[in-house]
C-alpha positions in Angstrom: 0.0 0.0 0.0 3.0 2.3 0.6 6.4 2.1 -1.0 9.1 4.6 -0.1 12.2 4.1 -2.2 15.6 5.7 -1.4 14.3 9.0 -0.1 16.7 11.8 0.5 15.7 15.2 1.9 18.1 18.0 2.8 17.2 21.3 4.4 19.3 24.4 3.8 21.5 22.6 1.3 24.9 24.2 0.7 24.7 26.4 3.8 26.3 26.2 7.2 22.8 25.1 8.5 22.6 22.1 6.1 20.7 19.2 7.6 20.3 15.8 6.0 16.8 14.9 7.4 16.3 11.7 5.3 19.3 9.7 4.2 18.4 7.0 1.6 15.2 5.9 3.4 13.3 2.9 2.0 10.2 1.4 3.5 7.3 -0.8 2.4 3.9 -1.1 4.2 1.6 -3.9 3.2 -2.2 -3.4 3.2 -3.5 -3.4 6.8 -0.1 -2.8 8.4 -0.2 -0.6 11.5 3.4 0.7 11.9 4.6 2.8 14.8 7.5 5.1 14.1 9.8 6.4 16.9 13.1 8.1 17.2 14.9 10.9 19.0 14.8 14.6 18.2 15.9 15.2 14.6 15.7 11.5 13.7 13.7 12.3 10.6 10.3 10.7 11.6 8.2 13.8 11.1 10.1 14.7 7.9 9.3 11.2 6.6 5.6 11.7 7.3 5.5 15.1 5.8 7.3 13.9 2.6 4.7 11.1 2.3 1.9 13.6 2.7 3.5 16.1 0.2 4.2 18.8 2.7 7.9 18.6 1.7 9.0 17.5 -1.8 11.9 15.0 -1.6 15.3 15.7 -3.2 15.7 12.2 -4.4 13.7 8.9 -4.3 10.2 7.8 -5.0 6.9 7.5 -3.1 4.1 5.2 -4.3 0.7 4.8 -2.6 -1.3 1.8 -3.7 1.0 1.5 -6.8 0.6 5.1 -7.9 3.6 7.3 -8.0 2.8 10.4 -6.0 6.4 11.7 -5.6 5.7 14.9 -7.5 2.0 15.3 -6.8 1.3 18.4 -4.6 -0.1 18.0 -1.1 -3.7 19.1 -1.9 -4.0 16.4 -4.6 -2.2 13.7 -2.6 -4.9 14.3 0.1 -7.3 12.1 -1.9 -5.3 9.1 -0.9 -4.6 10.0 2.7 -6.2 10.5 6.1 -4.2 12.6 8.5 -4.4 13.5 12.2 -2.1 16.1 13.5 -0.4 16.7 16.9 -2.3 20.0 17.4 -6.0 19.3 18.2 -6.8 22.7 16.6 -5.7 21.4 13.2 -7.7 19.0 11.0 -11.1 20.6 11.8 -12.9 23.9 11.1 -13.4 25.4 14.5 -16.1 27.9 13.5 -18.3 25.2 11.9 -20.5 22.7 13.5 -19.7 19.0 14.2 -22.0 17.8 11.5 -20.7 20.4 9.0 -17.1 19.1 9.6 -18.2 15.6 9.1 -20.0 16.6 5.9 -16.9 18.1 4.5 -15.0 14.9 5.1 -17.8 12.8 3.7 -17.7 14.8 0.5 -13.9 14.7 0.1 -13.1 13.8 -3.5 -16.8 13.9 -4.6 -18.4 16.3 -7.1 -20.4 19.0 -5.4 -24.1 19.5 -6.3 -26.9 21.9 -5.5 -28.7 19.5 -3.3 -29.7 20.5 0.3 -26.6 20.5 2.5 -27.1 17.6 5.0 -30.0 15.3 4.7 -31.8 13.7 7.7 -30.5 10.3 6.5 -27.0 11.6 6.4 -27.4 13.2 9.9 -28.5 9.8 11.3 -25.3 8.2 9.9 -23.2 10.9 11.7 -25.1 10.3 14.9 -24.4 6.6 14.8 -20.7 7.1 14.0 -20.3 9.7 16.8 -22.0 7.4 19.3 -19.1 4.9 18.8 -16.7 7.5 20.3 -18.6 7.4 23.6 -18.2 11.1 24.1 -21.8 12.3 23.8 -21.1 14.2 20.6 -24.0 12.5 18.8 -26.3 14.9 20.7 -24.3 18.0 19.9 -24.3 17.9 16.1 -24.8 21.7 15.7 -22.2 22.7 18.3 -19.1 24.5 17.0 -16.0 22.3 17.0 -14.0 25.1 18.6 -16.1 24.5 21.8 -14.8 20.9 22.2 -12.0 19.8 24.4 -8.7 18.7 22.9 -9.5 15.0 23.3 -12.9 15.4 21.8 -11.4 17.3 18.8 -8.8 14.6 18.2 -11.4 11.9 18.4 -13.6 13.8 15.9 -10.6 14.4 13.6 -9.7 10.7 13.7 -13.3 9.9 12.7 -13.2 12.5 9.9 -9.8 11.2 8.6 -11.3 7.7 8.2 -14.9 8.5 7.3 -14.0 7.7 3.7 -11.5 4.9 3.9 -8.1 6.3 3.0 -5.4 4.3 1.3 -3.1 5.4 4.1 -3.7 6.9 7.5 -1.0 9.2 8.9 -0.9 9.9 12.6 1.6 12.6 13.6 2.0 12.3 17.4 -1.8 12.7 17.6 -1.9 12.2 21.4 1.2 14.3 22.3 -0.8 17.4 23.3 -3.4 15.5 25.4 -3.3 14.6 29.1 -2.4 10.9 29.8 -6.0 9.7 30.5 -7.4 11.4 27.3 -4.4 10.2 25.3 -5.1 6.6 26.3 -8.7 6.9 25.3 -7.8 8.3 21.9 -5.3 5.5 21.4 -7.9 2.9 22.2 -10.2 4.5 19.7 -7.3 4.5 17.2 -6.8 0.8 17.6 -10.5 0.2 17.2 -10.9 2.3 14.0 -7.7 0.9 12.4 -8.6 -2.7 13.2 -12.3 -2.5 12.1 -11.4 -0.6 8.9 -8.2 -2.7 8.2 -6.5 0.6 7.6 -2.9 0.8 6.6 -1.5 3.2 9.2 1.8 4.9 10.0 1.8 6.5 13.5 4.7 8.7 14.6 4.9 8.8 18.4 7.4 10.1 21.0 6.2 7.6 23.6 8.2 4.4 23.6 5.5 2.4 25.4 2.9 3.4 22.9 5.2 2.5 20.1 5.6 -1.0 21.6 2.0 -1.6 22.7 0.3 -0.5 19.5 0.5 -1.8 15.9 2.0 -4.9 14.4 5.3 -3.3 13.5 7.8 -0.9 15.1 10.3 1.2 13.2 13.0 3.3 14.8 14.9 6.1 13.1 18.2 7.9 13.9 20.0 10.6 12.0 17.7 10.3 9.0 18.0 6.5 8.7 15.8 3.5 9.6 17.9 1.5 12.1 15.4 -0.9 13.5 12.3 -2.6 12.0 10.7 -5.0 14.4 7.6 -7.2 13.8 5.8 -10.3 15.0 6.7 -12.2 18.1 9.8 -10.1 18.4 7.7 -6.9 18.8 5.3 -8.6 21.2 8.2 -9.4 23.5 9.7 -5.9 23.4 10.1 -3.8 26.5 11.4 -0.3 26.8 14.6 -1.6 28.2 15.2 -4.1 25.4 14.4 -1.5 22.8 16.9 0.9 24.3 19.5 -1.8 24.4 18.9 -2.7 20.7 19.1 1.0 19.8 22.5 1.3 21.5 23.9 -1.7 19.7 22.7 -0.6 16.3 23.5 3.1 16.6 26.5 2.9 18.8 25.1 5.7 21.1 22.6 6.2 23.9 19.0 7.2 23.1 19.0 10.8 24.1 15.4 12.0 24.2 14.0 12.8 27.7 10.5 13.3 26.3 10.4 9.8 25.0 12.1 8.2 28.0 9.9 9.9 30.6 6.6 9.3 28.9 
């Protein structure tokens, strides 16, 4: 479902501030894979996600989604293949529009617009049913402005919107990082449920080592713009934070220096 071939991305090339963010990165995700991506500060994980999404154009390499080469397709056109949830709960939704209006925008993504009445009662019933699965009481607040929701409620709604029309690939960019621990856990459980039920191919960037271990069927660790660990199956199920840190040290030859990840 996703093929990343020999990606290279350099910021501020040819200057004193030159930074090689991605250094010959290759990665393949099969349909239904749920991959967690972790690494220290500046490892390249967010850059990789942004290159896949089209936020940054790569300097070298190729990106294919479901067999289609999207390497040079701009971000707004690439969005037809992707569902995205951002770190900031304020992104991904229109704060001044109602809950049902936000859902309607997502439901119509990629479809031709018509002059029919905006939201039918039948469509509204579908939204109520979907919102009830979040167990947040939002099904009774369809007309409420999204800006009035809490961070956790907005992230849950954004997750629902990103998957309302099944995407080829779901990108989660530290989507629980700005939430308190209890709310983050609830959003992660919801993520597991939506990904599993929809059999969605998913790439989740996280700073939390335990979350990277406990979620998904595959764990990838990056360092200095390269993929240094790719762990699946029984090996991943037996992982602990300690064993992951030990493996990182052996492969990279250095200690994992990211207090945010270690203390989460």
